C-alpha positions, 0 to 999 in steps of 0.5 A, spaced: 836 497 647 831 491 646 826 491 640 819 490 642 816 487 636 815 480 639 809 483 642 805 484 636 800 484 636 800 489 641 794 489 646 795 493 652 800 498 655 800 498 663 803 505 667 805 506 674 804 513 676 808 516 681 815 518 677 812 515 671 806 519 669 808 524 673 814 527 677 811 526 684 818 524 688 820 531 690 813 532 693 814 525 697 821 527 699 818 534 701 812 531 705 816 525 708 822 529 710 818 534 714 814 528 717 820 525 719 823 531 723 817 531 727 818 525 730 825 526 731 827 521 726 835 520 725 836 524 731 833 530 728 837 530 722 833 531 715 834 525 710 837 526 704 834 524 697 839 518 696 836 515 703 829 517 700 830 513 694 833 507 697 829 506 703 821 509 701 821 510 693 816 505 690 815 502 696 808 499 699 806 502 705 808 496 710 815 497 708 815 504 708 812 504 715 817 499 718 823 504 716 820 509 720 817 505 726 821 498 725 818 496 732 811 499 732 807 497 725 801 500 727 804 507 729 808 506 723 802 505 718 799 511 722 805 515 720 805 513 712 797 515 712 799 522 715 805 523 710 800 521 704 795 526 706 801 531 706 803 529 699 796 530 697 796 537 699 802 538 695 800 535 689 793 538 688 797 545 687 804 542 684 803 536 680 806 536 673 806 531 668 812 527 665 815 530 659 811 527 653 806 524 656 801 527 652 805 524 646 804 517 648 797 517 650 795 519 643 799 514 641 796 509 645 789 511 644 790 512 636 791 504 636 785 502 641 790 499 646 787 497 652 791 500 659 791 500 666 794 504 671 798 499 677 801 503 683 803 501 690 800 508 692 794 509 696 788 509 692 786 516 694 793 518 692 792 515 685 785 517 683 787 524 685 794 524 680 790 521 675 785 526 676 790 532 676 793 529 669 787 529 666 787 522 665 780 519 668 778 517 661 784 514 659 785 508 663 781 502 663 782 500 670 786 502 676 790 497 680 792 498 687 798 494 690 795 494 697 789 492 694 792 485 691 794 479 695 801 482 695 804 489 692 810 491 688 816 488 688 811 482 687 808 481 680 801 480 683 798 487 681 801 487 674 798 480 673 791 482 676 791 488 671 792 483 665 786 479 668 782 485 668 784 487 661 783 480 659 790 481 655 796 477 655 803 478 658 805 476 651 802 482 648 803 488 653 809 492 656 810 496 662 812 503 663 816 503 670 820 508 674 822 504 680 827 498 681 821 495 685 816 496 679 821 494 674 822 487 678 814 487 678 813 488 671 819 483 669 817 478 674 809 478 671 813 476 664 812 483 661 818 487 657 818 494 662 820 500 659 824 504 665 823 511 666 829 515 669 825 521 672 829 520 679 832 514 680 839 512 678 840 508 671 845 503 674 839 501 680 834 501 675 838 497 670 839 491 675 831 490 675 833 488 667 828 493 664 828 492 656 831 499 656 831 505 659 828 512 657 829 519 660 821 521 659 817 520 653 820 524 648 826 520 648 828 517 641 829 510 644 822 510 645 819 512 639 825 508 635 821 502 639 814 504 638 814 505 631 817 498 629 809 496 630 807 500 624 812 497 620 810 492 615 810 485 616 816 484 611 820 490 615 819 487 622 822 481 619 828 484 616 829 488 623 829 482 627 834 479 622 839 484 623 838 484 630 839 476 630 
């Protein structure tokens, strides 16, 4: 586990959305599986969750489109748009927050920290999820990967979020659940706390997160966050012991 105390004074916390704020991957998987069956993908054999995680989870729409229609980008993008519309229909009824989200929200708000939602999801999806989770008034800014020069796994969305928030990468950290998202945050120069909502731990560790948690109630998370509230002398003692 890595200490976050080197970020003090902490200025901002940045969150991915899918799989980070809410356990949305099962809904994406259901929508994608049904849509791929309709077009006869994989000879009409339903895709597995493992295939979904490897090929689609956390990907931007161009990369996702190239998996479904490698030789027809235009048709691939239309397919992705239709799949996202199906996801929204499911999300309106079934979306649930990651365990402990309210607790970490309160921690961030009580300290007056800046906050951004940073996602590869289409804006319509992102706004729906944030609204369903009751977070419309929580985030200062919503950054969409497709509205940046490059989406995740490139660092551009996180760098844009820092710019809009007027915050330094040296005083901010990220919550992410996917390999590509962790890569984006780390490449942007920030520690990333990985959440093992659906993606396997061994895959996420290859992206070099600061550490992994099961959800927002994980004791590892709160041991790290509580360091920010200790007096400076205690923080120095804690760092000396780690060294």
